Backbone as JSON Lines, residues from 0, in Angstrom:
{"i":0,"aa":"M","n":[87.15,174.99,112.35],"ca":[86.05,175.78,111.8],"c":[85.08,174.85,111.07]}
{"i":1,"aa":"T","n":[83.85,174.77,111.55],"ca":[82.86,173.85,110.97],"c":[82.44,174.29,109.57]}
{"i":2,"aa":"R","n":[82.33,173.33,108.68],"ca":[81.94,173.62,107.3],"c":[80.75,172.76,106.9]}
{"i":3,"aa":"A","n":[79.84,173.32,106.13],"ca":[78.7,172.58,105.59],"c":[79.11,171.91,104.28]}
{"i":4,"aa":"I","n":[78.96,170.58,104.24],"ca":[79.26,169.8,103.05],"c":[77.95,169.27,102.48]}
{"i":5,"aa":"M","n":[77.7,169.58,101.21],"ca":[76.46,169.19,100.53],"c":[76.75,168.05,99.55]}
{"i":6,"aa":"I","n":[75.93,167.01,99.62],"ca":[76.11,165.84,98.75],"c":[74.84,165.62,97.93]}
{"i":7,"aa":"D","n":[74.98,165.6,96.62],"ca":[73.86,165.26,95.74],"c":[73.49,163.79,95.94]}
{"i":8,"aa":"V","n":[72.27,163.43,95.54],"ca":[71.84,162.04,95.68],"c":[72.09,161.26,94.4]}
{"i":9,"aa":"D","n":[71.28,161.42,93.4],"ca":[71.35,160.58,92.2],"c":[72.61,160.87,91.4]}
{"i":10,"aa":"G","n":[73.44,159.83,91.23],"ca":[74.71,159.97,90.55],"c":[75.87,160.22,91.48]}
{"i":11,"aa":"V","n":[75.57,160.47,92.77],"ca":[76.62,160.71,93.76],"c":[76.41,159.78,94.95]}
{"i":12,"aa":"M","n":[75.42,160.07,95.79],"ca":[75.16,159.23,96.97],"c":[74.46,157.94,96.59]}
{"i":13,"aa":"V","n":[73.69,157.97,95.52],"ca":[72.99,156.78,95.01],"c":[73.38,156.58,93.56]}
{"i":14,"aa":"H","n":[73.76,155.37,93.2],"ca":[74.08,155.07,91.81],"c":[72.8,155.22,90.98]}
{"i":15,"aa":"S","n":[72.9,155.92,89.86],"ca":[71.7,156.35,89.14],"c":[71.76,156.08,87.65]}
{"i":16,"aa":"H","n":[70.58,155.86,87.05],"ca":[70.53,155.75,85.6],"c":[70.51,157.11,84.93]}
{"i":17,"aa":"F","n":[70.55,158.19,85.73],"ca":[70.63,159.54,85.18],"c":[72.06,160.07,85.12]}
{"i":18,"aa":"H","n":[73.05,159.25,85.47],"ca":[74.42,159.74,85.47],"c":[74.81,160.25,84.08]}
{"i":19,"aa":"P","n":[75.5,161.4,84.0],"ca":[75.88,161.95,82.69],"c":[76.75,161.01,81.86]}
{"i":20,"aa":"D","n":[77.53,160.16,82.53],"ca":[78.38,159.2,81.83],"c":[77.61,157.89,81.66]}
{"i":21,"aa":"P","n":[77.25,157.52,80.42],"ca":[76.47,156.28,80.21],"c":[77.12,155.05,80.82]}
{"i":22,"aa":"A","n":[78.44,155.02,80.88],"ca":[79.14,153.85,81.43],"c":[78.93,153.71,82.92]}
{"i":23,"aa":"R","n":[78.51,154.78,83.58],"ca":[78.34,154.75,85.04],"c":[76.87,154.69,85.46]}
{"i":24,"aa":"R","n":[75.99,154.51,84.5],"ca":[74.57,154.46,84.83],"c":[74.18,153.09,85.39]}
{"i":25,"aa":"R","n":[73.29,153.11,86.39],"ca":[72.76,151.87,86.95],"c":[71.29,151.78,86.55]}
{"i":26,"aa":"H","n":[70.94,150.75,85.83],"ca":[69.58,150.63,85.29],"c":[68.72,149.81,86.24]}
{"i":27,"aa":"W","n":[68.13,150.49,87.21],"ca":[67.28,149.82,88.2],"c":[66.01,149.25,87.58]}
{"i":28,"aa":"D","n":[65.64,149.74,86.39],"ca":[64.36,149.39,85.78],"c":[64.47,148.3,84.71]}
{"i":29,"aa":"E","n":[65.58,147.57,84.68],"ca":[65.78,146.63,83.57],"c":[64.77,145.49,83.55]}
{"i":30,"aa":"H","n":[64.12,145.19,84.7],"ca":[63.12,144.12,84.73],"c":[61.69,144.66,84.85]}
{"i":31,"aa":"M","n":[61.54,145.96,84.62],"ca":[60.23,146.59,84.8],"c":[59.16,146.01,83.88]}
{"i":32,"aa":"L","n":[59.52,145.69,82.65],"ca":[58.53,145.17,81.71],"c":[57.99,143.83,82.21]}
{"i":33,"aa":"I","n":[58.87,142.96,82.7],"ca":[58.44,141.66,83.21],"c":[57.67,141.82,84.53]}
{"i":34,"aa":"D","n":[58.2,142.65,85.41],"ca":[57.62,142.77,86.75],"c":[56.33,143.57,86.8]}
{"i":35,"aa":"M","n":[56.28,144.66,86.01],"ca":[55.17,145.61,86.14],"c":[54.39,145.81,84.84]}
{"i":36,"aa":"G","n":[54.86,145.21,83.75],"ca":[54.17,145.36,82.48],"c":[54.37,146.71,81.82]}
{"i":37,"aa":"V","n":[55.43,147.41,82.22],"ca":[55.7,148.74,81.68],"c":[57.07,148.74,81.02]}
{"i":38,"aa":"E","n":[57.15,149.23,79.8],"ca":[58.41,149.35,79.09],"c":[59.24,150.48,79.71]}
{"i":39,"aa":"P","n":[60.48,150.23,80.16],"ca":[61.28,151.27,80.8],"c":[61.44,152.55,79.98]}
{"i":40,"aa":"A","n":[61.67,152.41,78.68],"ca":[61.85,153.6,77.85],"c":[60.59,154.45,77.82]}
{"i":41,"aa":"V","n":[59.45,153.81,77.86],"ca":[58.18,154.55,77.87],"c":[57.99,155.23,79.22]}
{"i":42,"aa":"F","n":[58.32,154.52,80.3],"ca":[58.2,155.13,81.63],"c":[59.07,156.38,81.75]}
{"i":43,"aa":"K","n":[60.24,156.38,81.12],"ca":[61.16,157.51,81.23],"c":[60.6,158.78,80.61]}
{"i":44,"aa":"T","n":[59.55,158.66,79.8],"ca":[58.95,159.88,79.25],"c":[58.33,160.74,80.36]}
{"i":45,"aa":"L","n":[58.1,160.15,81.52],"ca":[57.62,160.92,82.67],"c":[58.53,162.09,82.98]}
{"i":46,"aa":"F","n":[59.83,161.92,82.75],"ca":[60.81,162.91,83.17],"c":[61.09,163.97,82.12]}
{"i":47,"aa":"T","n":[60.37,163.93,81.02],"ca":[60.61,164.91,79.96],"c":[59.72,166.14,80.08]}
{"i":48,"aa":"G","n":[58.98,166.23,81.16],"ca":[58.16,167.44,81.33],"c":[57.08,167.33,82.37]}
{"i":49,"aa":"G","n":[56.59,166.12,82.64],"ca":[55.46,166.0,83.55],"c":[55.83,165.8,85.0]}
{"i":50,"aa":"F","n":[57.12,165.85,85.3],"ca":[57.55,165.53,86.65],"c":[57.96,166.76,87.47]}
{"i":51,"aa":"D","n":[58.09,167.89,86.82],"ca":[58.58,169.09,87.49],"c":[57.71,169.51,88.66]}
{"i":52,"aa":"A","n":[56.39,169.36,88.53],"ca":[55.49,169.79,89.6],"c":[55.68,168.96,90.86]}
{"i":53,"aa":"A","n":[55.96,167.67,90.7],"ca":[56.22,166.82,91.86],"c":[57.56,167.14,92.49]}
{"i":54,"aa":"I","n":[58.56,167.37,91.65],"ca":[59.91,167.66,92.14],"c":[59.95,168.95,92.95]}
{"i":55,"aa":"T","n":[59.12,169.91,92.6],"ca":[59.11,171.18,93.33],"c":[57.98,171.28,94.35]}
{"i":56,"aa":"G","n":[57.29,170.16,94.59],"ca":[56.3,170.11,95.65],"c":[54.95,170.72,95.32]}
{"i":57,"aa":"R","n":[54.69,171.0,94.05],"ca":[53.41,171.6,93.67],"c":[52.31,170.56,93.52]}
{"i":58,"aa":"T","n":[52.7,169.3,93.38],"ca":[51.75,168.2,93.36],"c":[52.44,166.99,93.96]}
{"i":59,"aa":"S","n":[51.68,165.95,94.29],"ca":[52.28,164.77,94.9],"c":[52.69,163.76,93.84]}
{"i":60,"aa":"L","n":[53.59,162.86,94.22],"ca":[53.98,161.79,93.31],"c":[52.8,160.89,93.01]}
{"i":61,"aa":"V","n":[51.95,160.64,94.0],"ca":[50.78,159.79,93.78],"c":[49.87,160.41,92.72]}
{"i":62,"aa":"E","n":[49.58,161.69,92.85],"ca":[48.73,162.36,91.86],"c":[49.37,162.32,90.48]}
{"i":63,"aa":"T","n":[50.67,162.56,90.42],"ca":[51.37,162.57,89.15],"c":[51.29,161.22,88.46]}
{"i":64,"aa":"L","n":[51.54,160.14,89.22],"ca":[51.52,158.82,88.62],"c":[50.11,158.3,88.39]}
{"i":65,"aa":"D","n":[49.15,158.73,89.22],"ca":[47.75,158.39,88.95],"c":[47.34,158.85,87.56]}
{"i":66,"aa":"A","n":[47.83,160.02,87.17],"ca":[47.5,160.57,85.85],"c":[48.35,159.95,84.74]}
{"i":67,"aa":"F","n":[49.61,159.65,85.05],"ca":[50.54,159.23,84.01],"c":[50.49,157.74,83.69]}
{"i":68,"aa":"L","n":[50.47,156.9,84.7],"ca":[50.61,155.46,84.48],"c":[49.55,154.86,83.54]}
{"i":69,"aa":"P","n":[48.26,155.26,83.65],"ca":[47.29,154.7,82.72],"c":[47.58,155.04,81.26]}
{"i":70,"aa":"T","n":[48.27,156.16,81.02],"ca":[48.57,156.56,79.63],"c":[49.63,155.68,78.99]}
{"i":71,"aa":"I","n":[50.38,154.9,79.82],"ca":[51.4,154.0,79.27],"c":[51.02,152.54,79.49]}
{"i":72,"aa":"G","n":[49.75,152.3,79.79],"ca":[49.24,150.94,79.83],"c":[49.28,150.24,81.17]}
{"i":73,"aa":"Y","n":[49.7,150.91,82.22],"ca":[49.74,150.28,83.54],"c":[48.36,150.33,84.17]}
{"i":74,"aa":"T","n":[47.87,149.18,84.65],"ca":[46.52,149.12,85.21],"c":[46.5,148.72,86.68]}
{"i":75,"aa":"G","n":[47.67,148.58,87.29],"ca":[47.73,148.17,88.68],"c":[47.65,149.35,89.64]}
{"i":76,"aa":"S","n":[48.01,149.08,90.88],"ca":[47.98,150.09,91.93],"c":[49.15,151.06,91.79]}
{"i":77,"aa":"T","n":[48.84,152.34,91.86],"ca":[49.89,153.35,91.83],"c":[50.84,153.18,93.01]}
{"i":78,"aa":"L","n":[50.31,152.88,94.17],"ca":[51.16,152.71,95.35],"c":[52.09,151.51,95.21]}
{"i":79,"aa":"D","n":[51.6,150.44,94.58],"ca":[52.46,149.29,94.31],"c":[53.62,149.69,93.4]}
{"i":80,"aa":"F","n":[53.3,150.49,92.39],"ca":[54.34,150.92,91.45],"c":[55.37,151.79,92.16]}
{"i":81,"aa":"I","n":[54.91,152.7,93.01],"ca":[55.83,153.56,93.75],"c":[56.73,152.72,94.66]}
{"i":82,"aa":"G","n":[56.15,151.72,95.33],"ca":[56.94,150.85,96.18],"c":[58.02,150.12,95.4]}
{"i":83,"aa":"Y","n":[57.66,149.63,94.22],"ca":[58.61,148.95,93.34],"c":[59.76,149.88,92.96]}
{"i":84,"aa":"W","n":[59.41,151.09,92.59],"ca":[60.39,152.1,92.17],"c":[61.34,152.45,93.32]}
{"i":85,"aa":"L","n":[60.79,152.79,94.46],"ca":[61.61,153.22,95.59],"c":[62.56,152.11,96.05]}
{"i":86,"aa":"E","n":[62.07,150.89,96.05],"ca":[62.9,149.78,96.52],"c":[64.1,149.53,95.62]}
{"i":87,"aa":"R","n":[63.92,149.7,94.31],"ca":[64.98,149.35,93.37],"c":[65.91,150.5,93.03]}
{"i":88,"aa":"D","n":[65.41,151.71,93.06],"ca":[66.24,152.87,92.7],"c":[66.92,153.4,93.96]}
{"i":89,"aa":"A","n":[67.74,152.55,94.59],"ca":[68.23,152.89,95.93],"c":[69.56,152.22,96.24]}
{"i":90,"aa":"E","n":[70.45,152.12,95.25],"ca":[71.74,151.49,95.5],"c":[72.74,152.53,96.0]}
{"i":91,"aa":"I","n":[73.01,152.49,97.3],"ca":[73.88,153.47,97.93],"c":[75.32,153.3,97.46]}
{"i":92,"aa":"N","n":[76.01,154.41,97.26],"ca":[77.44,154.4,96.97],"c":[78.17,154.14,98.29]}
{"i":93,"aa":"L","n":[78.52,152.9,98.52],"ca":[79.08,152.5,99.82],"c":[80.47,153.07,100.06]}
{"i":94,"aa":"Q","n":[81.24,153.25,98.99],"ca":[82.56,153.88,99.16],"c":[82.41,155.31,99.66]}
{"i":95,"aa":"L","n":[81.49,156.04,99.06],"ca":[81.26,157.42,99.49],"c":[80.7,157.45,100.9]}
{"i":96,"aa":"L","n":[79.81,156.54,101.2],"ca":[79.25,156.48,102.55],"c":[80.35,156.31,103.59]}
{"i":97,"aa":"D","n":[81.29,155.43,103.31],"ca":[82.41,155.21,104.23],"c":[83.26,156.48,104.34]}
{"i":98,"aa":"G","n":[83.52,157.14,103.21],"ca":[84.29,158.37,103.24],"c":[83.61,159.46,104.03]}
{"i":99,"aa":"L","n":[82.3,159.55,103.92],"ca":[81.55,160.57,104.67],"c":[81.57,160.28,106.17]}
{"i":100,"aa":"R","n":[81.52,159.02,106.52],"ca":[81.59,158.67,107.94],"c":[82.96,159.05,108.52]}
{"i":101,"aa":"R","n":[84.01,158.82,107.73],"ca":[85.34,159.21,108.19],"c":[85.46,160.73,108.27]}
{"i":102,"aa":"L","n":[84.86,161.42,107.31],"ca":[84.88,162.88,107.34],"c":[84.13,163.41,108.55]}
{"i":103,"aa":"R","n":[82.98,162.83,108.82],"ca":[82.2,163.26,109.97],"c":[82.98,163.07,111.27]}
{"i":104,"aa":"A","n":[83.78,162.02,111.34],"ca":[84.56,161.76,112.54],"c":[85.64,162.8,112.77]}
{"i":105,"aa":"S","n":[85.96,163.59,111.72],"ca":[86.96,164.64,111.89],"c":[86.46,165.76,112.8]}
{"i":106,"aa":"G","n":[85.13,165.85,112.95],"ca":[84.56,166.73,113.94],"c":[84.29,168.16,113.54]}
{"i":107,"aa":"D","n":[84.69,168.57,112.33],"ca":[84.47,169.97,111.97],"c":[83.63,170.13,110.71]}
{"i":108,"aa":"V","n":[82.66,169.22,110.53],"ca":[81.77,169.29,109.37],"c":[80.32,169.1,109.8]}
{"i":109,"aa":"R","n":[79.45,169.61,108.97],"ca":[78.03,169.28,109.03],"c":[77.7,168.74,107.65]}
{"i":110,"aa":"L","n":[77.09,167.58,107.59],"ca":[76.81,166.91,106.33],"c":[75.33,167.04,105.96]}
{"i":111,"aa":"Y","n":[75.09,167.39,104.7],"ca":[73.72,167.57,104.22],"c":[73.56,166.92,102.85]}
{"i":112,"aa":"L","n":[72.39,166.35,102.6],"ca":[72.01,165.96,101.26],"c":[71.39,167.17,100.57]}
{"i":113,"aa":"A","n":[71.79,167.42,99.33],"ca":[71.25,168.54,98.56],"c":[70.8,167.98,97.22]}
{"i":114,"aa":"T","n":[69.49,167.85,97.01],"ca":[69.0,167.0,95.94],"c":[67.66,167.45,95.4]}
{"i":115,"aa":"N","n":[67.4,167.1,94.16],"ca":[66.07,167.3,93.56],"c":[65.27,166.02,93.78]}
{"i":116,"aa":"Q","n":[64.28,166.09,94.68],"ca":[63.44,164.94,95.02],"c":[62.03,165.4,95.33]}
{"i":117,"aa":"E","n":[61.07,164.48,95.11],"ca":[59.74,164.72,95.63],"c":[59.67,164.14,97.05]}
{"i":118,"aa":"H","n":[58.56,164.33,97.74],"ca":[58.5,164.02,99.16],"c":[58.67,162.55,99.51]}
{"i":119,"aa":"L","n":[58.05,161.65,98.75],"ca":[58.08,160.24,99.13],"c":[59.48,159.64,99.02]}
{"i":120,"aa":"R","n":[60.18,159.96,97.95],"ca":[61.53,159.39,97.82],"c":[62.48,160.03,98.82]}
{"i":121,"aa":"A","n":[62.3,161.31,99.09],"ca":[63.14,161.96,100.11],"c":[62.97,161.26,101.46]}
{"i":122,"aa":"N","n":[61.73,160.94,101.81],"ca":[61.47,160.22,103.05],"c":[62.09,158.82,103.02]}
{"i":123,"aa":"H","n":[62.0,158.16,101.86],"ca":[62.58,156.83,101.72],"c":[64.1,156.87,101.93]}
{"i":124,"aa":"L","n":[64.74,157.83,101.31],"ca":[66.19,157.98,101.47],"c":[66.56,158.23,102.92]}
{"i":125,"aa":"W","n":[65.79,159.09,103.56],"ca":[66.11,159.54,104.91],"c":[65.83,158.49,105.97]}
{"i":126,"aa":"N","n":[64.64,157.91,105.92],"ca":[64.2,157.02,106.99],"c":[64.35,155.53,106.67]}
{"i":127,"aa":"V","n":[64.03,155.11,105.47],"ca":[64.1,153.69,105.13],"c":[65.55,153.28,104.85]}
{"i":128,"aa":"L","n":[66.26,154.05,104.04],"ca":[67.66,153.73,103.77],"c":[68.58,154.16,104.9]}
{"i":129,"aa":"G","n":[68.07,154.98,105.81],"ca":[68.83,155.33,107.01],"c":[69.88,156.41,106.84]}
{"i":130,"aa":"L","n":[69.77,157.24,105.8],"ca":[70.77,158.27,105.62],"c":[70.71,159.34,106.71]}
{"i":131,"aa":"R","n":[69.64,159.35,107.48],"ca":[69.54,160.27,108.61],"c":[70.6,159.98,109.67]}
{"i":132,"aa":"H","n":[71.17,158.78,109.64],"ca":[72.2,158.44,110.62],"c":[73.57,158.98,110.22]}
{"i":133,"aa":"V","n":[73.68,159.47,108.99],"ca":[74.95,160.0,108.49],"c":[74.9,161.52,108.3]}
{"i":134,"aa":"F","n":[73.74,162.0,107.84],"ca":[73.59,163.41,107.49],"c":[72.82,164.17,108.56]}
{"i":135,"aa":"D","n":[73.07,165.49,108.61],"ca":[72.38,166.34,109.57],"c":[71.0,166.78,109.07]}
{"i":136,"aa":"D","n":[70.82,166.85,107.77],"ca":[69.52,167.24,107.21],"c":[69.53,166.93,105.72]}
{"i":137,"aa":"I","n":[68.35,166.99,105.12],"ca":[68.22,166.8,103.67],"c":[67.49,168.01,103.1]}
{"i":138,"aa":"F","n":[68.16,168.72,102.21],"ca":[67.58,169.87,101.53],"c":[67.14,169.41,100.14]}
{"i":139,"aa":"Y","n":[65.86,169.13,100.02],"ca":[65.37,168.61,98.74],"c":[64.36,169.57,98.13]}
{"i":140,"aa":"S","n":[64.25,169.49,96.8],"ca":[63.54,170.5,96.03],"c":[62.07,170.65,96.41]}
{"i":141,"aa":"A","n":[61.37,169.54,96.67],"ca":[59.95,169.66,97.01],"c":[59.77,170.36,98.35]}
{"i":142,"aa":"R","n":[60.7,170.17,99.24],"ca":[60.66,170.86,100.54],"c":[60.95,172.35,100.38]}
{"i":143,"aa":"L","n":[61.9,172.68,99.51],"ca":[62.31,174.08,99.33],"c":[61.41,174.82,98.34]}
{"i":144,"aa":"G","n":[60.68,174.08,97.52],"ca":[59.81,174.71,96.53],"c":[60.52,175.16,95.28]}
{"i":145,"aa":"V","n":[61.77,174.72,95.09],"ca":[62.55,175.1,93.91],"c":[63.63,174.04,93.71]}
{"i":146,"aa":"A","n":[63.99,173.8,92.45],"ca":[64.95,172.75,92.12],"c":[66.28,173.32,91.65]}
{"i":147,"aa":"K","n":[67.35,172.56,91.9],"ca":[68.64,172.89,91.28],"c":[68.48,172.84,89.76]}
{"i":148,"aa":"P","n":[69.16,173.69,89.01],"ca":[70.19,174.65,89.42],"c":[69.68,176.08,89.62]}
{"i":149,"aa":"A","n":[68.4,176.27,89.89],"ca":[67.87,177.63,90.07],"c":[68.59,178.33,91.23]}
{"i":150,"aa":"P","n":[68.92,179.61,91.09],"ca":[69.63,180.34,92.16],"c":[68.9,180.3,93.5]}
{"i":151,"aa":"D","n":[67.56,180.32,93.47],"ca":[66.8,180.32,94.72],"c":[67.01,179.03,95.52]}
{"i":152,"aa":"Y","n":[67.37,177.94,94.86],"ca":[67.63,176.69,95.57],"c":[68.74,176.9,96.6]}
{"i":153,"aa":"F","n":[69.82,177.49,96.16],"ca":[70.97,177.71,97.03],"c":[70.67,178.79,98.07]}
{"i":154,"aa":"A","n":[69.93,179.81,97.65],"ca":[69.6,180.89,98.58],"c":[68.72,180.38,99.72]}
{"i":155,"aa":"R","n":[67.8,179.48,99.43],"ca":[66.92,178.96,100.47],"c":[67.66,178.04,101.44]}
{"i":156,"aa":"I","n":[68.65,177.34,100.95],"ca":[69.49,176.56,101.86],"c":[70.29,177.5,102.76]}
{"i":157,"aa":"D","n":[70.87,178.53,102.17],"ca":[71.61,179.52,102.96],"c":[70.75,180.1,104.08]}
{"i":158,"aa":"A","n":[69.49,180.38,103.75],"ca":[68.59,180.95,104.74],"c":[68.35,179.99,105.89]}
{"i":159,"aa":"R","n":[68.31,178.69,105.6],"ca":[68.09,177.69,106.66],"c":[69.37,177.46,107.48]}
{"i":160,"aa":"L","n":[70.51,177.55,106.82],"ca":[71.77,177.33,107.52],"c":[72.15,178.5,108.42]}
{"i":161,"aa":"G","n":[71.79,179.69,108.0],"ca":[72.26,180.88,108.7],"c":[73.66,181.25,108.25]}
{"i":162,"aa":"R","n":[74.2,182.25,108.85],"ca":[75.51,182.76,108.45],"c":[76.59,181.69,108.65]}
{"i":163,"aa":"Q","n":[77.43,181.5,107.62],"ca":[78.49,180.5,107.64],"c":[79.86,181.19,107.61]}
{"i":164,"aa":"A","n":[80.77,180.69,108.43],"ca":[82.11,181.27,108.48],"c":[82.91,180.92,107.22]}
{"i":165,"aa":"I","n":[82.56,179.81,106.58],"ca":[83.23,179.36,105.36],"c":[82.16,178.87,104.4]}
{"i":166,"aa":"A","n":[82.35,179.14,103.12],"ca":[81.34,178.8,102.12],"c":[81.07,177.3,102.09]}
{"i":167,"aa":"P","n":[79.81,176.89,101.93],"ca":[79.5,175.46,101.77],"c":[80.23,174.88,100.57]}
{"i":168,"aa":"L","n":[80.48,173.58,100.65],"ca":[81.1,172.83,99.56],"c":[80.11,171.77,99.1]}
{"i":169,"aa":"I","n":[79.78,171.78,97.81],"ca":[78.82,170.82,97.27],"c":[79.51,169.91,96.27]}
{"i":170,"aa":"F","n":[79.18,168.6,96.34],"ca":[79.59,167.61,95.35],"c":[78.36,167.2,94.55]}
{"i":171,"aa":"D","n":[78.44,167.36,93.24],"ca":[77.29,167.09,92.37],"c":[77.82,166.53,91.05]}
{"i":172,"aa":"D","n":[76.98,165.74,90.36],"ca":[77.41,165.17,89.08],"c":[76.96,165.99,87.88]}
{"i":173,"aa":"S","n":[76.28,167.12,88.12],"ca":[75.77,167.94,87.04],"c":[76.62,169.2,86.85]}
{"i":174,"aa":"P","n":[77.24,169.37,85.69],"ca":[78.0,170.6,85.45],"c":[77.16,171.87,85.6]}
{"i":175,"aa":"K","n":[75.88,171.8,85.26],"ca":[75.02,172.98,85.41],"c":[74.84,173.35,86.87]}
{"i":176,"aa":"V","n":[74.72,172.35,87.73],"ca":[74.59,172.61,89.16],"c":[75.9,173.16,89.71]}
{"i":177,"aa":"I","n":[77.01,172.61,89.27],"ca":[78.32,173.09,89.71],"c":[78.48,174.57,89.38]}
{"i":178,"aa":"E","n":[78.14,174.93,88.16],"ca":[78.27,176.33,87.74],"c":[77.34,177.23,88.54]}
{"i":179,"aa":"A","n":[76.11,176.79,88.76],"ca":[75.14,177.6,89.51],"c":[75.59,177.8,90.95]}
{"i":180,"aa":"A","n":[76.12,176.73,91.57],"ca":[76.59,176.83,92.95],"c":[77.75,177.81,93.05]}
{"i":181,"aa":"R","n":[78.66,177.75,92.1],"ca":[79.8,178.69,92.1],"c":[79.33,180.12,91.9]}
{"i":182,"aa":"Q","n":[78.37,180.31,91.02],"ca":[77.82,181.65,90.8],"c":[77.2,182.19,92.08]}
{"i":183,"aa":"H","n":[76.66,181.3,92.88],"ca":[76.03,181.7,94.14],"c":[77.05,182.0,95.24]}
{"i":184,"aa":"G","n":[78.29,181.57,95.05],"ca":[79.32,181.82,96.04],"c":[79.75,180.61,96.83]}
{"i":185,"aa":"W","n":[79.18,179.44,96.51],"ca":[79.62,178.2,97.15],"c":[80.85,177.67,96.42]}
{"i":186,"aa":"E","n":[81.58,176.77,97.1],"ca":[82.58,175.98,96.4],"c":[81.88,174.73,95.88]}
{"i":187,"aa":"A","n":[82.21,174.31,94.67],"ca":[81.53,173.17,94.06],"c":[82.53,172.28,93.36]}
{"i":188,"aa":"A","n":[82.34,170.96,93.51],"ca":[83.23,169.99,92.9],"c":[82.4,168.98,92.11]}
{"i":189,"aa":"L","n":[82.75,168.79,90.85],"ca":[82.07,167.81,90.01],"c":[82.44,166.4,90.47]}
{"i":190,"aa":"F","n":[81.43,165.58,90.74],"ca":[81.65,164.21,91.21],"c":[81.39,163.23,90.08]}
{"i":191,"aa":"Q","n":[82.43,162.49,89.71],"ca":[82.29,161.41,88.74],"c":[82.77,160.09,89.31]}
{"i":192,"aa":"T","n":[83.86,160.14,90.07],"ca":[84.38,158.95,90.75],"c":[84.73,159.31,92.18]}
{"i":193,"aa":"M","n":[85.03,158.31,92.98],"ca":[85.37,158.53,94.38],"c":[86.59,159.42,94.54]}
{"i":194,"aa":"D","n":[87.49,159.4,93.55],"ca":[88.68,160.25,93.61],"c":[88.33,161.74,93.64]}
{"i":195,"aa":"D","n":[87.18,162.09,93.08],"ca":[86.77,163.5,93.1],"c":[86.44,163.96,94.51]}
{"i":196,"aa":"F","n":[86.05,163.01,95.36],"ca":[85.78,163.33,96.76],"c":[87.06,163.26,97.59]}
{"i":197,"aa":"T","n":[87.72,162.11,97.56],"ca":[88.9,161.94,98.4],"c":[90.06,162.82,97.95]}
{"i":198,"aa":"G","n":[90.08,163.19,96.67],"ca":[91.17,164.02,96.15],"c":[90.97,165.5,96.34]}
{"i":199,"aa":"H","n":[89.8,165.91,96.79],"ca":[89.58,167.33,97.05],"c":[90.45,167.76,98.22]}
{"i":200,"aa":"S","n":[91.15,168.86,98.09],"ca":[92.16,169.24,99.08],"c":[91.59,169.38,100.48]}
{"i":201,"aa":"W","n":[90.4,169.99,100.61],"ca":[89.82,170.21,101.94],"c":[89.43,168.88,102.58]}
{"i":202,"aa":"I","n":[88.91,167.96,101.76],"ca":[88.52,166.64,102.26],"c":[89.76,165.82,102.6]}
{"i":203,"aa":"A","n":[90.75,165.84,101.7],"ca":[91.95,165.03,101.88],"c":[92.71,165.42,103.15]}
{"i":204,"aa":"E","n":[92.66,166.68,103.52],"ca":[93.33,167.12,104.75],"c":[92.74,166.44,105.98]}
{"i":205,"aa":"R","n":[91.48,166.02,105.87],"ca":[90.78,165.46,107.04],"c":[90.7,163.94,107.03]}
{"i":206,"aa":"I","n":[90.66,163.34,105.85],"ca":[90.51,161.88,105.83],"c":[91.64,161.18,105.09]}
{"i":207,"aa":"G","n":[92.51,161.94,104.44],"ca":[93.55,161.33,103.63],"c":[92.97,160.78,102.34]}
{"i":208,"aa":"R","n":[93.77,160.14,101.54],"ca":[93.28,159.58,100.28],"c":[93.15,158.07,100.4]}
């Protein structure tokens, strides 16, 4: 019986500086001040309120950064800055990638990325990093017009998937997303280490530990 498996990106498929556990954060921006003339802590203020419109597809990342970057002293090309960001914030979790390939070989899964992203980074993940070779599709917030953990996020994925014989299973590093997915009727597993994936009973039956 085929099952839809959903994998979050930042903190799960990609090592992230947003991970809830500070010890597991990857700081892709540690050389930003030297390379781009922007203090990383100041750049992070982008995510305290001005980024929601890009994440849900109501505005573009270029427009968002065109407005934001001059306010923090950056005077270069917005596109250069985006290129710098996308190239560095892209360290794939290779252990998980290997596990997903083994799971896919079991033959009874469909693999999807389920993530809050704007359009440019979603394209970078899919085409430049090559995750399209592992996953069947990417359900990202700017495409769906709503971000996790809003209930409509899960409902819109359900509408695209069609009727499922077994509830989707999502791995995410956010307890709020886990709770929202369960409320929606999905199975959800909090991902902190690789053991959370390989130790899940449904996964372990297919790939072992």
